[in-house]
Structure formats: C-alpha cells, structure tokens
C-alpha positions in Angstrom: -23.1 -9.0 -38.3 -23.1 -11.7 -35.6 -19.5 -12.7 -36.4 -18.3 -9.1 -35.8 -20.1 -8.8 -32.5 -18.5 -12.1 -31.3 -15.1 -10.9 -32.4 -15.6 -7.6 -30.6 -16.7 -9.3 -27.4 -13.6 -11.6 -27.5 -11.4 -8.5 -28.1 -12.9 -6.7 -25.1 -12.6 -9.8 -22.9 -8.9 -10.1 -23.9 -8.2 -6.4 -23.1 -10.0 -6.7 -19.7 -8.0 -9.9 -18.9 -4.8 -8.1 -19.7 -5.7 -5.1 -17.5 -6.6 -7.5 -14.7 -3.2 -9.3 -15.0 -1.5 -5.9 -14.9 -3.3 -4.9 -11.8 -2.6 -8.2 -10.1 1.1 -7.9 -10.9 1.3 -4.3 -9.7 -0.6 -5.2 -6.5 1.9 -8.0 -5.7 4.8 -5.6 -6.2 3.1 -3.0 -4.1 2.3 -5.4 -1.2 5.9 -6.7 -1.3 7.3 -3.2 -1.3 5.1 -2.1 1.6 5.7 -5.2 3.7 9.4 -5.1 3.0 9.6 -1.4 4.0 7.6 -2.0 7.2 10.0 -4.7 8.3 13.1 -2.8 7.3 12.0 0.5 9.0 10.7 -1.2 12.1 14.1 -3.0 12.5 16.0 0.3 11.8 14.0 2.2 14.5 14.3 -0.5 17.0 18.0 -1.3 16.5 19.4 2.2 15.6 17.2 4.5 17.6 16.1 2.3 20.5 12.4 2.6 19.7 10.3 0.3 21.9 8.0 -1.0 19.1 6.8 -4.5 18.2 6.1 -5.8 14.7 3.3 -8.3 14.2 3.6 -9.5 10.6 2.4 -13.1 10.9 -1.2 -12.3 9.7 -3.1 -9.6 7.9 -3.4 -6.8 9.0 0.3 -6.2 9.7 0.8 -4.0 12.7 3.6 -2.1 14.4 2.7 -1.4 18.0 4.2 0.8 20.6 5.3 -1.2 23.6 2.3 0.1 25.7 0.0 -1.4 23.1 -2.1 1.7 22.9 -0.8 3.1 19.6 -0.4 1.1 16.4 0.3 1.5 12.8 -1.9 -0.8 10.8 -1.2 -2.0 7.2 -4.1 -3.9 5.7 -3.7 -5.8 2.4 -6.8 -6.3 0.3 -6.0 -8.4 -2.8 -9.7 -8.4 -4.0 -9.7 -4.6 -4.3 -5.9 -4.3 -5.0 -5.5 -2.0 -2.1 -3.1 -1.5 0.8 -4.7 0.6 3.6 -2.1 2.4 5.8 -3.2 3.8 9.2 -1.2 5.6 11.8 -1.8 8.2 14.5 -3.3 11.1 12.4 -2.7 9.3 9.1 -5.0 7.3 6.8 -3.8 6.5 3.3 -5.0 4.0 0.7 -2.6 2.8 -2.0 -4.4 1.2 -5.0 -2.9 -0.8 -7.9 -4.6 0.4 -11.1 -4.2 0.7 -14.9 -4.0 4.3 -16.2 -5.4 5.5 -19.5 -2.2 4.7 -21.3 -2.5 1.1 -20.3 0.4 1.2 -17.7 0.1 -0.3 -14.3 0.3 2.5 -11.6 -0.3 3.0 -7.9 -2.8 5.6 -6.9 -2.8 7.2 -3.5 -5.5 8.8 -1.5 -5.2 10.4 1.9 -8.3 10.7 4.1 -10.4 10.0 1.0 -8.9 12.7 -1.2 -7.1 11.5 -4.3 -3.4 12.4 -4.5 -2.9 11.0 -8.0 -0.2 8.5 -8.9 2.2 7.5 -6.2 5.9 7.1 -6.7 8.1 4.7 -4.7 9.3 7.6 -2.6 5.6 8.5 -1.8 5.0 4.9 -0.7 8.1 4.7 1.5 7.4 8.1 3.1 3.8 7.0 3.9 5.1 3.8 5.6 7.7 5.8 7.5 5.1 8.4 8.7 2.7 5.7 9.8 5.3 4.0 11.9 6.9 7.3 13.2 3.5 8.4 14.3 3.3 5.7 17.0 6.8 5.8 18.4 8.0 7.8 21.4 10.9 9.2 19.4 10.9 12.9 18.4 8.3 13.4 15.6 9.5 14.4 12.2 8.0 17.4 10.5 5.4 16.1 8.1 
C-alpha cells in the first residue's frame, strides 16, 4: 500500500511540474507579446499620427504617458502570479497565463474583475491598443 501511495505522489508532482512549466512558457510568450505590441503601437501613433506620447519601458511597470504627464497607460508584469495588468483611462484588464481542463496553456482575461474567458491574440492586441488610445489626444475610437 505504501508503494502505491508513493507512486501516486510522484505522479501528481510530475503533473503539477508539467502544468507549472506550461504556465511559465505561456506567461513568457504573453509578456513578450504585450511588450512588443506596446512598443510597436506607441511608435506607430507617435510617427504616423503625431501623438505626443512617451514610452517608459526600462523598468516594470511599463508606461506610456501623454506629454503632459497626467494620463498614462500602465502595463504591470507579475511573473509570480503569471499576470499582466493593463490599465488605461477607463480600462482595467488582467491577462493571466493558465492551464485549462484539457491541459493546454491559455491566456484568461478579466475586465474590471469580471472574467471574460480565454483571450485570443486579437483580444490581447485590442486591449493594448485601447489602453494606449485612452491616454492620447487623438480622436478616440469607438470601443
């Protein structure tokens, strides 16, 4: 009986280690996607549309500020909780790397504390764009 219990504990530990590795990999991909999109979209707005915004990406949290310094979009990366917190004017979204019931790594989204389910790449990009758009002086898109 003792041998079965030990084997069971080893199997559970192996499964949990695998889930943790999946979450870590998904979080790294998520953080890279968000940071890359923040940089790309900030440059696009500044160069193509003449937005007067400044990117501060040398430390966490990463911020995009309006030139007056009063409005900012904040992107906080939490590798312990596998979360990226996105805040803008009128926007608060949390993207979390997780493992679903099928054992696949997914990104879950919640807005203002309400779960939105699994997020696609398009959801992530749109969230980043909305956060940055919310602090610019450019005409606001319809959300």
